[in-house]
N, C-alpha and C positions, 0 to 999 in steps of 0.2 A: 369777556371772551371765553368761550368754552373750547376745549381741545377737540380736534376731529377724532372720530372713532378709529381705533386701530384694527388691523386684521389679525391680531395676535389671538390664536385659539385659546390661550390661557385666560383671556378676558371675558369669555362667554360664560353665561350663567348655566350652571349644571342643573338639568332637570332632575326631579326626584326619582324618576324611573330610569335613569341613565344606566347603560351597560358599561361595567368597568372593563376596559381593554388594556390596562396597564397600571403601574403604580399610581400615576397621577392622571392617566388618560381615560377618557370616557367617550361614549357616543350615544346619541339619543336613539332609542329604539325605532323611532319613526324614520331615522336616516339610515338604518341598516336594512338593506333589501335582501329578502330571502326568496329562494327559488327551490322547489323540491321536484325531483324527477325520479324515475325508476333507477334503481341501483343495480350494478352488476355484482357478481360474487355470490356468496352463500346465502341461503334463505329458502331454497326450494320453490314451491309454488307461490309463496308469499312475495318473492322478489318480482314476480311477473304482474302483481296486482297493486302493490303498495309503492308509493313514492317516498322512499326513505333517504335517497341521496340528497344532501343539503348543500346549497351553494349560498354563500354569504358575500354580499358586496357592500363596501362602505367607501365613500369618497374620502380622500385624504383631508380635504378641507372641512369635513364633518367630524373629524376627530378633535375633541376639545381637551384642554388641560395640558397640552404639550407645547414645547418651544418650537418656533418655526424651523430652527436648525434640526430638531429631532424629526420633523416631517421630511426634511431633505435626506436624513439618514435612513428613514423608513423607505423612501423612494429608491435610494441606492441599494438597500439590502433586500428589497422585496423580490427582485428577480422576476420569475415567471408569474408571481402572484399579482404583479402590477399590470393593470390594463392601461396602457399608455394613452390611448385615445381619449379615455374618460377620466384618467387620473384616479382610478379606483383600485382598492385592494380586493381581490377575489379569492376567497378561500373555499375549498370544496372538501367534503368528507363523505365517504360512502363505506367506511370500514365497519360500521355497526349495522345491525338489522332494524334498529328503530330510528325514526326521524328525530326524536328528542335527543338521543345520544349523539347522533351526527351533528345536530345543532350545537350541542355543548362542545363537541370536538372542534367545530369551526371557530367558535369563540375562543377556545383554548389556543388554537394555532395563531389566531389574530393577536391574542394577548401576548403570546411568546415573541412574536415579531416586534410588536410595539415596545414591550419591556426591554428587549435587547437594544433598541434604538433610542430609548428615552433620555439616557444620559450619555454625554460624549465619552468616547473611549479614552482610557488613560494614555498619555503620551509616554513613549519609552525614553527614559533618561539613560544616557551612556554612563557606564560605571567603569571605574579603573580598578584593576586587581590590587589588593593590599600588598604591602611589602612581605608580610608573613605568608600570604598565599603563594606569592612568587617563590619565596625561599623553600616552602614545603614542596612545591612542584619540582623545583630543581633538585632538591635533596632526593625525592623519590626517583627521579630520572637517573641520578648518580648511582643510587642503590640498585636499581634495575640493571643498569649498564654493568656494574661491578659483578652482579650475580651471573650475568651472561658471560663475562670475561672469565670468571672462575670456572664455568662449565667448559669453556674452550681449553683452559689450562689442564683440566682433569683429562680431557680427551687426548690432548697432545702427549701427555705423560704416560697414558695407559696403553 
């Protein structure tokens, strides 16, 4: 009896030409969809003729090498980058004048999002102030109070 295949993205075979989009995450270049359009902003006449604005789309299910819980964190963190109808991440860049630089910027933004969500956030543990820190705080409060009382005494006498 063989075990049924799982839908765990970590079990997929990573292609040799995979694009790294996180510490452990990757996506196949064939699964990353690019669209190039004319950009707004600086560039003079070049901006009217060249399609330098880059738009990158990758489906969350096509991101390999991450835990399914990380995919849920990406979905929660993505905000306006998530296209809910298709469950894709859509990243746009038009800050540079060249298509290749905008392409690199798109991948960098996607990588930043995925890396931020790859590992679960640390849970906050409640801490209790130490006895020494309590004593130091109370001592400084007493000293401050005494300083102010001495000022009042000086004013009343003068």
